[in-house]
N, C-alpha and C positions, 0 to 999 in steps of 0.2 A: 503494499499499501505506500502511496506515494505521501509526503510529508503533509502537504495541503489538503488531503482526503483525510489524512488523520484527524489535524484540526479541527476539520467539518466534525467528522464525528464527535471530538471531543466537547465541540460546542453544541452538537446536539442532544450528546447526554448529559450535559450541564444544564439544558433547559428541561430535560424531565428530571434533572435533582429540584431545580426549581421549582416546579409544579408540584413536585409530590411534597416538597416542603412546604408550598401555599397551601396544600391540600390537607396538611397536618398529618400524611403518611409516614413521614419522614422527619426522625429527630436527626440532629446534628450531631451528637456524638455517635450516630451509626456510621459518620465518614469521616472518623477519626484518620485512617489509615491516607484517604485522598487527601485530606487537608494538611496532612504532614510533608506529601510532596511540595508543595505549594507550587504549581503547575498551572493555572487557568487555561480556559481555552483562547483567550486575547492575547496571550503571550507566544506571537508567531517566533520571537527571536529563538525561543528553547530549542532544545536539539528533536529530534524524530523519535529518538530514543525516551527522551520526558515526558513527550506527549503520548507514546504509545503506553507508556506503565500507566499513568494518569487514565488514559483510559481504559486499561485492563482493570485497573483498582476499582475506577466511579463505576463502572460494568458489574463488579463483582458484590460489592455494597449493593448496589441498586437491585440486582437478582436475590439476593442475600434478604432484602429485605420484602420483596414483594413476595417471593418463596414463604417467610415465613409466614407474610397475611393472607397467604392462601392457603395454608396449609392450618390457620387457625380458622377460617372462614368454611373449608371443608369439615374440621371436626366438631364445628359448632362453636368454636371461640372460646376464649378462655372459661365461660360461665359453664359450658356444655358439662365437667366435670361436677359442678356444686348442682346440679338439676337431682332432682328425685322423684324421679315417676315409677 
């Protein structure tokens, strides 16, 4: 993948991150590993490797977050075990 395409993908994932944060589906603490990299999608002067690592880390964090939300909804949420049927 070319650097320009990678930076574009980084910007798209960042937009998903902001949308999830605005919808309160995402807590900032869940992105600590991404924030630690300190590479934003507008920092085009950073290396291709830096953006690749940032995209991979951000994608993994978003997938983990949505995966845990899907698991809760499939199991009936956190209150499912508290029900007495």
